[in-house]
N, C-alpha and C positions, 0 to 999 in steps of 0.2 A: 373532370372525368374521374370516375372511381377506378382505382387499381384493383386487380383481381388475382387470385391465386387458387390453386388446387393442392390439397395435401392428400397423399396416398398413405394408407396405414396397413401394417401387419399388426394384428391384435393378439393378445394373450387369450388362450382358451377360456371360455365361459365369461368373458368380459365384454363381448361385442354389444349386446343390447344396452348395457349400462353405459358404455363408452358413448354410443350414439345419443343417448338421453342427455348425458352431461355436456357433450360438445355442442349440442343444439342450443344450449342455454347461453353460450358465449356470444357477446356482442360482436358483430362482424361476420359471424357464420351465417351464410345464406342458404346452405343446403348441406345435409349430412346423410349419407346413405351407406348401408351395408351392400357389398358387392361380392360376386363370386368370381374367382380367378386368382391371379398371383397375389393381389391385395385383398384385404378384408373390408376396407371402408374407404370412401372418398368424401372429402369435405371441401366445399367452395367457400372462400372467404373474400370479403370486399372491404376496402378502407380508402381513405383519402390519399394515401401515399404508400410507396413501397416500404418505407420505414415503419409505418403503422401496421402494414401486413406482417412484417417480420416480428413486431412486438406482440401482435395477437398470437402468432404461431409460437414464438419462443416463451412468452410469459404466461400464456393461458392454455392453448391447445396442447402443447407438448407436456404440460403438467397433469393432464387428465389421466387417471389410473387406467391401466390396461394396454398401453401401447408397448409393443415389442420393438417396432421400427416405424419410422415415418420419413416421408420425403416431401419437401415443399417445392412446388413448381409455380413460378411466377408467370402470369400471362404477359407476354412480351409485345405482341403485335396489336396496336390500337384497333385495327379492323376487326379483330376477333373478340373484343371486350364487350360487345353488345349482347 
């Protein structure tokens, strides 16, 4: 079973479209959307393990230019992973 996580972002002004374009190119990113509300964007990632999810987040996603703040939320309950 694949592990999943959501990352919520606050982005720097005038960086939103470029951020979404770049993050969608990262392996493991299944969906990336701009949103309206407290956060500017949400990204869904999937990998074979929790450790792999953390590596994708820390080594790739978190290095994309334009991030002011981000929060990683791991999907914990197996029933909700479908």
